[in-house]
TORPA-4810 file (N, C-alpha, C, O; in nm, 3 decimals):
<nodes>
NODE_1_0.082_-0.128_0.000_-0.004_-0.008_0.006_0.102_0.126_-0.001_0.075_0.224_-0.070_M
NODE_2_0.203_0.117_0.065_0.289_0.238_0.071_0.404_0.256_-0.029_0.484_0.350_-0.023_Y
NODE_3_0.405_0.148_-0.132_0.495_0.162_-0.231_0.483_0.299_-0.329_0.585_0.359_-0.362_A
NODE_4_0.369_0.337_-0.366_0.356_0.441_-0.461_0.387_0.594_-0.373_0.433_0.698_-0.422_E
NODE_5_0.344_0.566_-0.221_0.364_0.696_-0.140_0.542_0.693_-0.147_0.612_0.787_-0.184_L
NODE_6_0.578_0.588_-0.110_0.735_0.621_-0.071_0.817_0.651_-0.212_0.918_0.721_-0.209_N
NODE_7_0.767_0.593_-0.337_0.813_0.638_-0.464_0.793_0.786_-0.476_0.892_0.854_-0.503_K
NODE_8_0.655_0.855_-0.456_0.659_0.996_-0.455_0.739_1.073_-0.362_0.792_1.177_-0.403_T
NODE_9_0.755_1.034_-0.236_0.821_1.101_-0.139_0.956_1.096_-0.169_1.017_1.201_-0.146_L
NODE_10_1.035_0.982_-0.223_1.169_0.972_-0.274_1.197_1.055_-0.385_1.308_1.108_-0.397_L
NODE_11_1.079_1.077_-0.489_1.118_1.147_-0.593_1.143_1.317_-0.549_1.205_1.393_-0.622_S
NODE_12_1.091_1.353_-0.435_1.094_1.457_-0.398_1.237_1.499_-0.307_1.311_1.595_-0.330_V
NODE_13_1.250_1.413_-0.217_1.358_1.418_-0.157_1.428_1.279_-0.081_1.366_1.178_-0.047_L
NODE_14_1.546_1.300_-0.067_1.623_1.170_-0.007_1.601_1.137_0.122_1.683_1.165_0.209_D
NODE_15_1.487_1.076_0.148_1.438_1.030_0.298_1.505_0.912_0.326_1.535_0.829_0.241_F
NODE_16_1.533_0.904_0.468_1.584_0.773_0.518_1.485_0.671_0.549_1.376_0.725_0.571_E
NODE_17_1.482_0.558_0.557_1.385_0.451_0.589_1.306_0.478_0.701_1.191_0.436_0.703_E
NODE_18_1.356_0.550_0.804_1.302_0.562_0.940_1.208_0.703_0.904_1.116_0.734_0.979_S
NODE_19_1.234_0.768_0.807_1.160_0.880_0.782_1.010_0.835_0.700_0.897_0.878_0.723_D
NODE_20_1.054_0.734_0.599_0.940_0.684_0.541_0.847_0.617_0.629_0.725_0.623_0.615_L
NODE_21_0.907_0.550_0.723_0.814_0.475_0.826_0.713_0.594_0.923_0.595_0.597_0.959_E
NODE_22_0.796_0.657_0.935_0.718_0.782_1.035_0.610_0.847_0.973_0.507_0.883_1.031_E
NODE_23_0.640_0.865_0.831_0.505_0.933_0.733_0.423_0.831_0.719_0.304_0.860_0.705_F
NODE_24_0.458_0.705_0.719_0.333_0.587_0.702_0.235_0.572_0.817_0.115_0.546_0.806_Q
NODE_25_0.312_0.593_0.943_0.252_0.576_1.061_0.131_0.666_1.063_0.022_0.620_1.097_K
NODE_26_0.148_0.806_1.022_0.042_0.894_1.035_-0.065_0.882_0.917_-0.163_0.957_0.923_I
NODE_27_-0.058_0.821_0.845_-0.156_0.767_0.728_-0.262_0.705_0.746_-0.251_0.595_0.800_A
NODE_28_-0.385_0.748_0.712_-0.489_0.639_0.745_-0.564_0.633_0.602_-0.592_0.730_0.532_T
NODE_29_-0.591_0.492_0.571_-0.644_0.480_0.453_-0.786_0.521_0.452_-0.845_0.526_0.560_P
NODE_30_-0.850_0.552_0.337_-0.988_0.586_0.317_-1.029_0.573_0.166_-0.970_0.625_0.071_L
NODE_31_-1.137_0.494_0.162_-1.224_0.472_0.017_-1.319_0.558_0.000_-1.396_0.592_0.090_S
NODE_32_-1.320_0.603_-0.123_-1.409_0.707_-0.167_-1.491_0.645_-0.289_-1.425_0.594_-0.380_I
NODE_33_-1.626_0.645_-0.296_-1.708_0.598_-0.400_-1.715_0.686_-0.515_-1.711_0.805_-0.485_K
NODE_34_-1.723_0.663_-0.624_-1.747_0.723_-0.758_-1.861_0.853_-0.713_-1.959_0.829_-0.642_R
NODE_35_-1.834_0.972_-0.759_-1.936_1.068_-0.719_-1.921_1.137_-0.602_-1.953_1.256_-0.598_G
NODE_36_-1.870_1.074_-0.491_-1.854_1.145_-0.359_-1.748_1.243_-0.354_-1.654_1.250_-0.434_D
NODE_37_-1.770_1.316_-0.257_-1.688_1.443_-0.247_-1.579_1.400_-0.121_-1.604_1.334_-0.020_R
NODE_38_-1.461_1.457_-0.159_-1.339_1.435_-0.047_-1.334_1.568_0.024_-1.313_1.575_0.145_F
NODE_39_-1.353_1.675_-0.054_-1.385_1.818_0.013_-1.501_1.872_-0.058_-1.527_1.863_-0.178_I
NODE_40_-1.573_1.937_0.046_-1.704_2.038_0.008_-1.672_2.183_0.021_-1.595_2.237_0.101_K
NODE_41_-1.753_2.241_-0.082_-1.730_2.380_-0.059_-1.787_2.413_0.067_-1.889_2.361_0.112_I
NODE_42_-1.703_2.517_0.133_-1.750_2.570_0.267_-1.688_2.482_0.383_-1.701_2.523_0.498_G
NODE_43_-1.623_2.366_0.359_-1.572_2.299_0.473_-1.428_2.343_0.487_-1.358_2.385_0.395_Q
NODE_44_-1.390_2.326_0.624_-1.259_2.368_0.675_-1.167_2.259_0.603_-1.215_2.152_0.565_S
NODE_45_-1.047_2.288_0.588_-0.940_2.173_0.540_-0.865_2.141_0.650_-0.818_2.235_0.715_I
NODE_46_-0.843_2.027_0.686_-0.752_2.004_0.783_-0.684_1.866_0.738_-0.634_1.801_0.829_H
NODE_47_-0.678_1.824_0.633_-0.612_1.709_0.596_-0.590_1.704_0.444_-0.651_1.772_0.361_R
NODE_48_-0.491_1.613_0.419_-0.431_1.594_0.257_-0.475_1.467_0.223_-0.503_1.394_0.318_I
NODE_49_-0.488_1.421_0.103_-0.506_1.305_0.075_-0.392_1.274_-0.033_-0.348_1.361_-0.109_G
NODE_50_-0.345_1.126_-0.032_-0.244_1.089_-0.131_-0.345_0.984_-0.214_-0.416_0.902_-0.156_F
NODE_51_-0.341_0.998_-0.331_-0.429_0.897_-0.414_-0.355_0.782_-0.460_-0.265_0.789_-0.543_I
NODE_52_-0.401_0.656_-0.393_-0.346_0.544_-0.444_-0.391_0.484_-0.564_-0.316_0.425_-0.641_L
NODE_53_-0.538_0.501_-0.586_-0.631_0.449_-0.686_-0.743_0.562_-0.710_-0.796_0.625_-0.619_E
NODE_54_-0.770_0.577_-0.836_-0.866_0.661_-0.847_-0.836_0.772_-0.919_-0.723_0.783_-0.967_G
NODE_55_-0.935_0.871_-0.939_-0.903_1.006_-1.010_-1.010_1.100_-0.946_-1.120_1.056_-0.915_I
NODE_56_-0.976_1.220_-0.930_-1.049_1.334_-0.842_-1.057_1.428_-0.941_-0.971_1.427_-1.029_F
NODE_57_-1.163_1.523_-0.941_-1.184_1.641_-1.015_-1.203_1.768_-0.918_-1.289_1.755_-0.831_E
NODE_58_-1.142_1.873_-0.920_-1.157_1.974_-0.858_-1.263_2.067_-0.933_-1.242_2.097_-1.051_M
NODE_59_-1.375_2.113_-0.865_-1.475_2.211_-0.930_-1.471_2.330_-0.872_-1.423_2.344_-0.759_T
NODE_60_-1.524_2.439_-0.946_-1.574_2.552_-0.901_-1.703_2.611_-0.943_-1.729_2.615_-1.063_Y
NODE_61_-1.797_2.662_-0.845_-1.898_2.715_-0.883_-1.909_2.874_-0.878_-1.909_2.940_-0.775_V
NODE_62_-1.921_2.929_-1.021_-1.929_3.078_-1.002_-2.058_3.139_-0.971_-2.158_3.075_-0.938_N
NODE_63_-2.052_3.257_-0.984_-2.171_3.330_-0.924_-2.299_3.313_-1.010_-2.407_3.344_-0.960_A
NODE_64_-2.293_3.261_-1.147_-2.406_3.220_-1.210_-2.447_3.062_-1.192_-2.523_3.002_-1.268_K
NODE_65_-2.390_3.014_-1.095_-2.400_2.880_-1.047_-2.365_2.768_-1.160_-2.417_2.656_-1.170_E
NODE_66_-2.272_2.822_-1.237_-2.207_2.728_-1.327_-2.070_2.661_-1.278_-1.971_2.726_-1.247_V
NODE_67_-2.078_2.516_-1.275_-1.989_2.447_-1.215_-1.887_2.407_-1.339_-1.923_2.352_-1.443_E
NODE_68_-1.763_2.444_-1.308_-1.650_2.416_-1.390_-1.537_2.314_-1.347_-1.510_2.307_-1.227_T
NODE_69_-1.484_2.254_-1.417_-1.384_2.178_-1.363_-1.250_2.244_-1.365_-1.225_2.299_-1.472_V
NODE_70_-1.162_2.252_-1.276_-1.050_2.348_-1.273_-0.929_2.250_-1.274_-0.817_2.277_-1.318_I
NODE_71_-0.972_2.127_-1.216_-0.840_2.048_-1.213_-0.862_1.898_-1.186_-0.952_1.869_-1.106_D
NODE_72_-0.790_1.795_-1.244_-0.774_1.667_-1.205_-0.673_1.613_-1.106_-0.560_1.663_-1.104_F
NODE_73_-0.701_1.530_-1.037_-0.596_1.460_-0.956_-0.582_1.322_-0.998_-0.690_1.267_-1.017_F
NODE_74_-0.462_1.236_-1.021_-0.451_1.121_-1.060_-0.350_1.057_-0.952_-0.286_1.125_-0.872_F
NODE_75_-0.346_0.921_-0.960_-0.278_0.823_-0.874_-0.137_0.882_-0.860_-0.075_0.936_-0.953_P
NODE_76_-0.092_0.866_-0.731_0.044_0.896_-0.708_0.066_1.049_-0.682_0.181_1.092_-0.680_G
NODE_77_-0.046_1.136_-0.661_-0.063_1.269_-0.626_-0.128_1.300_-0.495_-0.213_1.233_-0.436_N
NODE_78_-0.077_1.405_-0.461_-0.151_1.451_-0.328_-0.269_1.547_-0.382_-0.249_1.627_-0.474_F
NODE_79_-0.380_1.535_-0.324_-0.513_1.593_-0.353_-0.560_1.685_-0.233_-0.578_1.633_-0.123_V
NODE_80_-0.581_1.816_-0.253_-0.636_1.907_-0.144_-0.679_2.034_-0.231_-0.632_2.061_-0.342_V
NODE_81_-0.771_2.105_-0.165_-0.765_2.251_-0.200_-0.657_2.323_-0.133_-0.662_2.362_-0.016_D
NODE_82_-0.547_2.339_-0.224_-0.440_2.397_-0.141_-0.438_2.536_-0.057_-0.381_2.553_0.051_Y
NODE_83_-0.504_2.619_-0.120_-0.515_2.746_-0.102_-0.604_2.752_0.049_-0.569_2.814_0.149_V
NODE_84_-0.709_2.683_0.036_-0.781_2.677_0.166_-0.731_2.600_0.282_-0.772_2.620_0.396_S
NODE_85_-0.637_2.506_0.249_-0.553_2.426_0.360_-0.460_2.526_0.415_-0.452_2.544_0.536_Y
NODE_86_-0.378_2.600_0.318_-0.277_2.692_0.389_-0.309_2.806_0.459_-0.236_2.857_0.544_L
NODE_87_-0.436_2.855_0.421_-0.490_2.977_0.482_-0.583_2.944_0.586_-0.621_3.040_0.654_T
NODE_88_-0.633_2.817_0.619_-0.731_2.781_0.721_-0.852_2.855_0.691_-0.909_2.917_0.781_N
NODE_89_-0.897_2.854_0.570_-1.036_2.923_0.520_-1.107_2.818_0.462_-1.066_2.704_0.439_S
NODE_90_-1.220_2.865_0.439_-1.325_2.750_0.399_-1.295_2.720_0.250_-1.246_2.805_0.175_A
NODE_91_-1.324_2.605_0.214_-1.287_2.568_0.073_-1.386_2.631_-0.021_-1.506_2.644_0.005_A
NODE_92_-1.334_2.666_-0.120_-1.408_2.735_-0.234_-1.426_2.647_-0.354_-1.483_2.692_-0.453_E
NODE_93_-1.384_2.528_-0.352_-1.413_2.413_-0.453_-1.456_2.301_-0.383_-1.438_2.282_-0.263_T
NODE_94_-1.523_2.214_-0.472_-1.537_2.073_-0.425_-1.443_2.003_-0.509_-1.401_2.043_-0.618_D
NODE_95_-1.405_1.867_-0.433_-1.311_1.791_-0.497_-1.376_1.655_-0.467_-1.393_1.610_-0.354_I
NODE_96_-1.410_1.595_-0.582_-1.520_1.482_-0.618_-1.428_1.359_-0.688_-1.345_1.380_-0.776_R
NODE_97_-1.454_1.252_-0.642_-1.397_1.132_-0.704_-1.465_1.097_-0.823_-1.585_1.073_-0.808_A
NODE_98_-1.414_1.086_-0.951_-1.449_1.058_-1.067_-1.471_0.888_-1.080_-1.564_0.836_-1.142_V
NODE_99_-1.378_0.825_-1.017_-1.403_0.690_-1.009_-1.389_0.663_-0.852_-1.370_0.746_-0.763_S
NODE_100_-1.405_0.513_-0.840_-1.403_0.457_-0.683_-1.247_0.503_-0.681_-1.184_0.525_-0.785_D
NODE_101_-1.193_0.515_-0.551_-1.066_0.569_-0.497_-1.035_0.518_-0.373_-1.118_0.492_-0.286_A
NODE_102_-0.925_0.504_-0.364_-0.847_0.472_-0.223_-0.736_0.606_-0.187_-0.659_0.650_-0.272_T
NODE_103_-0.742_0.649_-0.073_-0.655_0.761_-0.062_-0.579_0.709_0.085_-0.623_0.628_0.167_L
NODE_104_-0.461_0.779_0.086_-0.397_0.778_0.241_-0.426_0.924_0.287_-0.399_1.023_0.219_L
NODE_105_-0.483_0.926_0.407_-0.516_1.078_0.456_-0.414_1.110_0.573_-0.384_1.030_0.661_I
NODE_106_-0.366_1.236_0.559_-0.271_1.301_0.639_-0.341_1.415_0.706_-0.393_1.498_0.632_F
NODE_107_-0.352_1.435_0.863_-0.414_1.522_0.916_-0.317_1.624_0.942_-0.204_1.583_0.971_E
NODE_108_-0.340_1.768_0.939_-0.268_1.855_0.952_-0.175_1.868_1.082_-0.057_1.904_1.087_R
NODE_109_-0.264_1.828_1.192_-0.184_1.826_1.335_-0.066_1.734_1.321_0.045_1.768_1.362_K
NODE_110_-0.089_1.598_1.253_0.014_1.519_1.250_0.130_1.553_1.150_0.245_1.513_1.171_S
NODE_111_0.104_1.609_1.066_0.217_1.661_0.960_0.287_1.764_1.023_0.410_1.762_1.027_L
NODE_112_0.217_1.858_1.074_0.297_1.976_1.181_0.384_1.926_1.269_0.493_1.980_1.290_D
NODE_113_0.338_1.800_1.337_0.420_1.728_1.441_0.563_1.697_1.356_0.673_1.731_1.398_K
NODE_114_0.543_1.637_1.248_0.670_1.578_1.183_0.740_1.693_1.113_0.861_1.684_1.094_L
NODE_115_0.679_1.791_1.077_0.749_1.912_1.044_0.847_1.986_1.147_0.961_2.026_1.127_Y
NODE_116_0.770_1.994_1.263_0.866_2.029_1.395_0.950_1.929_1.429_1.046_1.975_1.491_D
NODE_117_0.955_1.809_1.415_1.044_1.685_1.463_1.182_1.671_1.380_1.293_1.639_1.424_K
NODE_118_1.139_1.708_1.234_1.246_1.669_1.147_1.270_1.781_1.024_1.178_1.812_0.947_N
NODE_119_1.372_1.825_1.017_1.388_1.926_0.907_1.379_1.862_0.781_1.346_1.937_0.690_I
NODE_120_1.402_1.729_0.748_1.360_1.681_0.614_1.215_1.681_0.568_1.177_1.678_0.451_R
NODE_121_1.140_1.685_0.678_0.989_1.706_0.658_0.950_1.842_0.652_0.835_1.860_0.611_F
NODE_122_1.020_1.948_0.685_1.004_2.073_0.661_1.037_2.098_0.516_0.962_2.165_0.445_Q
NODE_123_1.139_2.049_0.476_1.194_2.068_0.358_1.076_2.005_0.245_1.036_2.066_0.145_K
NODE_124_1.043_1.902_0.278_0.943_1.827_0.192_0.805_1.909_0.179_0.740_1.924_0.075_F
NODE_125_0.773_1.960_0.309_0.664_2.066_0.294_0.684_2.184_0.195_0.602_2.215_0.108_G
NODE_126_0.789_2.239_0.215_0.829_2.354_0.138_0.826_2.307_-0.004_0.780_2.392_-0.081_R
NODE_127_0.865_2.192_-0.061_0.892_2.151_-0.183_0.778_2.125_-0.260_0.767_2.148_-0.380_L
NODE_128_0.669_2.064_-0.166_0.555_2.040_-0.199_0.457_2.181_-0.234_0.378_2.192_-0.327_M
NODE_129_0.482_2.260_-0.150_0.423_2.416_-0.182_0.464_2.459_-0.313_0.389_2.500_-0.403_A
NODE_130_0.605_2.445_-0.317_0.665_2.503_-0.434_0.594_2.437_-0.555_0.535_2.500_-0.643_E
NODE_131_0.606_2.292_-0.549_0.524_2.228_-0.664_0.385_2.254_-0.698_0.338_2.235_-0.810_N
NODE_132_0.316_2.299_-0.592_0.186_2.323_-0.603_0.171_2.475_-0.694_0.085_2.502_-0.778_Q
NODE_133_0.275_2.556_-0.649_0.268_2.686_-0.694_0.300_2.675_-0.861_0.232_2.735_-0.943_F
NODE_134_0.400_2.599_-0.893_0.438_2.566_-1.027_0.334_2.499_-1.108_0.321_2.536_-1.225_V
NODE_135_0.262_2.411_-1.064_0.165_2.348_-1.133_0.037_2.458_-1.142_-0.028_2.461_-1.247_Q
NODE_136_0.008_2.530_-1.054_-0.077_2.629_-1.068_-0.039_2.721_-1.177_-0.123_2.752_-1.262_F
NODE_137_0.092_2.772_-1.180_0.142_2.868_-1.282_0.138_2.814_-1.433_0.111_2.886_-1.529_A
NODE_138_0.169_2.678_-1.440_0.145_2.587_-1.549_0.012_2.611_-1.606_0.002_2.653_-1.721_K
NODE_139_-0.093_2.586_-1.531_-0.232_2.576_-1.565_-0.257_2.711_-1.609_-0.316_2.720_-1.717_R
NODE_140_-0.223_2.830_-1.545_-0.235_2.950_-1.601_-0.185_2.985_-1.753_-0.248_3.048_-1.839_L
NODE_141_-0.081_2.938_-1.762_-0.011_2.965_-1.897_-0.081_2.870_-1.992_-0.122_2.913_-2.100_R
NODE_142_-0.096_2.744_-1.958_-0.176_2.664_-2.079_-0.300_2.703_-2.092_-0.355_2.656_-2.192_E
NODE_143_-0.376_2.783_-2.015_-0.496_2.828_-2.037_-0.522_2.908_-2.159_-0.633_2.908_-2.211_G
NODE_144_-0.420_2.977_-2.207_-0.394_3.059_-2.329_-0.356_2.978_-2.444_-0.353_3.042_-2.549_S
NODE_145_-0.321_2.832_-2.452_-0.326_2.773_-2.547_-0.446_2.734_-2.626_-0.549_2.721_-2.560_L
NODE_146_-0.453_2.711_-2.761_-0.558_2.664_-2.810_-0.623_2.541_-2.743_-0.553_2.460_-2.682_P
NODE_147_-0.743_2.526_-2.753_-0.803_2.426_-2.668_-0.756_2.258_-2.730_-0.744_2.162_-2.654_P
NODE_148_-0.737_2.251_-2.861_-0.659_2.125_-2.903_-0.533_2.112_-2.836_-0.508_2.007_-2.778_A
NODE_149_-0.445_2.211_-2.838_-0.315_2.176_-2.779_-0.340_2.148_-2.638_-0.265_2.060_-2.596_E
NODE_150_-0.427_2.196_-2.546_-0.437_2.178_-2.418_-0.512_2.032_-2.391_-0.499_1.972_-2.284_R
NODE_151_-0.591_1.983_-2.501_-0.636_1.852_-2.478_-0.533_1.749_-2.493_-0.513_1.656_-2.415_Y
NODE_152_-0.468_1.777_-2.603_-0.338_1.680_-2.645_-0.225_1.680_-2.517_-0.158_1.578_-2.498_Y
NODE_153_-0.212_1.771_-2.451_-0.114_1.791_-2.341_-0.187_1.685_-2.234_-0.135_1.581_-2.194_K
NODE_154_-0.298_1.728_-2.204_-0.362_1.651_-2.092_-0.356_1.502_-2.144_-0.317_1.421_-2.060_L
NODE_155_-0.383_1.461_-2.248_-0.381_1.340_-2.294_-0.239_1.273_-2.283_-0.232_1.157_-2.244_M
NODE_156_-0.127_1.344_-2.316_-0.015_1.288_-2.328_0.043_1.275_-2.171_0.124_1.187_-2.143_A
NODE_157_0.001_1.353_-2.089_0.054_1.336_-1.956_-0.038_1.250_-1.873_-0.009_1.240_-1.754_E
NODE_158_-0.131_1.195_-1.913_-0.234_1.129_-1.822_-0.301_1.016_-1.917_-0.412_0.971_-1.890_N
NODE_159_-0.237_0.979_-2.015_-0.334_0.879_-2.089_-0.382_0.747_-2.027_-0.491_0.697_-2.055_K
NODE_160_-0.290_0.690_-1.939_-0.352_0.573_-1.861_-0.478_0.585_-1.774_-0.531_0.492_-1.714_Q
NODE_161_-0.527_0.740_-1.775_-0.626_0.734_-1.687_-0.751_0.817_-1.741_-0.866_0.815_-1.696_W
NODE_162_-0.703_0.889_-1.846_-0.782_0.999_-1.914_-0.909_0.924_-1.958_-1.009_0.995_-1.955_I
NODE_163_-0.925_0.812_-1.992_-1.022_0.742_-2.056_-1.163_0.696_-1.961_-1.270_0.649_-1.997_Q
NODE_164_-1.115_0.731_-1.833_-1.211_0.711_-1.713_-1.304_0.831_-1.701_-1.407_0.825_-1.634_E
NODE_165_-1.259_0.960_-1.777_-1.323_1.067_-1.716_-1.414_1.103_-1.851_-1.370_1.080_-1.963_I
NODE_166_-1.526_1.152_-1.831_-1.640_1.170_-1.924_-1.586_1.279_-2.003_-1.500_1.357_-1.960_S
NODE_167_-1.648_1.284_-2.143_-1.599_1.404_-2.235_-1.651_1.518_-2.171_-1.577_1.616_-2.173_Q
NODE_168_-1.771_1.532_-2.109_-1.812_1.648_-2.057_-1.717_1.702_-1.961_-1.694_1.823_-1.972_Y
NODE_169_-1.664_1.646_-1.879_-1.577_1.695_-1.760_-1.455_1.746_-1.827_-1.413_1.860_-1.805_K
NODE_170_-1.396_1.663_-1.909_-1.292_1.703_-1.984_-1.323_1.837_-2.079_-1.240_1.927_-2.086_I
NODE_171_-1.416_1.841_-2.131_-1.448_1.975_-2.200_-1.461_2.098_-2.097_-1.426_2.213_-2.124_A
NODE_172_-1.515_2.057_-1.977_-1.529_2.154_-1.885_-1.393_2.214_-1.842_-1.380_2.336_-1.828_S
NODE_173_-1.306_2.137_-1.825_-1.179_2.162_-1.775_-1.102_2.242_-1.885_-1.015_2.327_-1.863_Y
NODE_174_-1.147_2.203_-2.006_-1.067_2.303_-2.131_-1.133_2.415_-2.151_-1.072_2.501_-2.214_L
NODE_175_-1.255_2.441_-2.109_-1.321_2.537_-2.108_-1.408_2.546_-2.266_-1.436_2.653_-2.321_N
NODE_176_-1.437_2.424_-2.315_-1.475_2.407_-2.439_-1.614_2.330_-2.432_-1.641_2.260_-2.335_I
NODE_177_-1.706_2.346_-2.543_-1.838_2.257_-2.550_-1.777_2.122_-2.583_-1.672_2.102_-2.643_S
NODE_178_-1.871_2.023_-2.528_-1.831_1.888_-2.548_-1.841_1.843_-2.706_-1.776_1.749_-2.751_P
NODE_179_-1.928_1.920_-2.780_-1.913_1.904_-2.935_-1.780_1.940_-2.977_-1.716_1.865_-3.050_E
NODE_180_-1.729_2.063_-2.930_-1.611_2.086_-2.993_-1.508_2.007_-2.939_-1.418_1.985_-3.021_W
NODE_181_-1.492_1.956_-2.826_-1.422_1.844_-2.796_-1.422_1.719_-2.905_-1.323_1.668_-2.958_L
NODE_182_-1.534_1.692_-2.920_-1.540_1.584_-3.006_-1.478_1.601_-3.152_-1.429_1.508_-3.216_S
NODE_183_-1.486_1.721_-3.191_-1.410_1.754_-3.301_-1.270_1.747_-3.314_-1.206_1.710_-3.412_K
NODE_184_-1.218_1.796_-3.179_-1.083_1.793_-3.157_-1.047_1.631_-3.171_-0.960_1.593_-3.249_I
NODE_185_-1.102_1.566_-3.111_-1.062_1.414_-3.108_-1.082_1.336_-3.221_-1.026_1.227_-3.233_R
NODE_186_-1.164_1.387_-3.314_-1.170_1.357_-3.443_-1.080_1.402_-3.535_-1.071_1.348_-3.645_K
NODE_187_-1.010_1.495_-3.502_-0.890_1.576_-3.582_-0.958_1.667_-3.676_-0.896_1.692_-3.779_G
NODE_188_-1.068_1.719_-3.661_-1.146_1.820_-3.747_-1.109_1.970_-3.718_-1.166_2.060_-3.781_K
</nodes>
């Protein structure tokens, strides 16, 4: 169960075996059914999930009550409304399982204790925050690309999972109509 977590941790920082074991000790497994929410709009965020299996979507509802997919989270990644987590504010997004999913949950209090205890965990937290910023900046830049380029980029980076996401959700993420996405897929 922890192999994927360890792989992700070691890709970020050179942890010792005892560090990996400490991280595993604070992890709690959680199963979520397709369509269920991991985070709800308005909820206080005190936990981060690491995806072992399944896919999640982050959605935002605008003033006109239109829901838009703003991000996807795939296995081997952490999932959270990071802005709300960092600012201790109510979530402004929903994070919902696109497929049945299994997570490892890390509570803020437990993570904070690890940060206080070990400089490597502090560095890991900083590097993860930097990674979140980089991913956000990339999404902003990619938002100016033509829809077809954004679609092919999404496919190239997540090919093994993308077929599990409905065309409607992918179109919402790309900010185009499902019909337009269909044309892109057909190469028209």
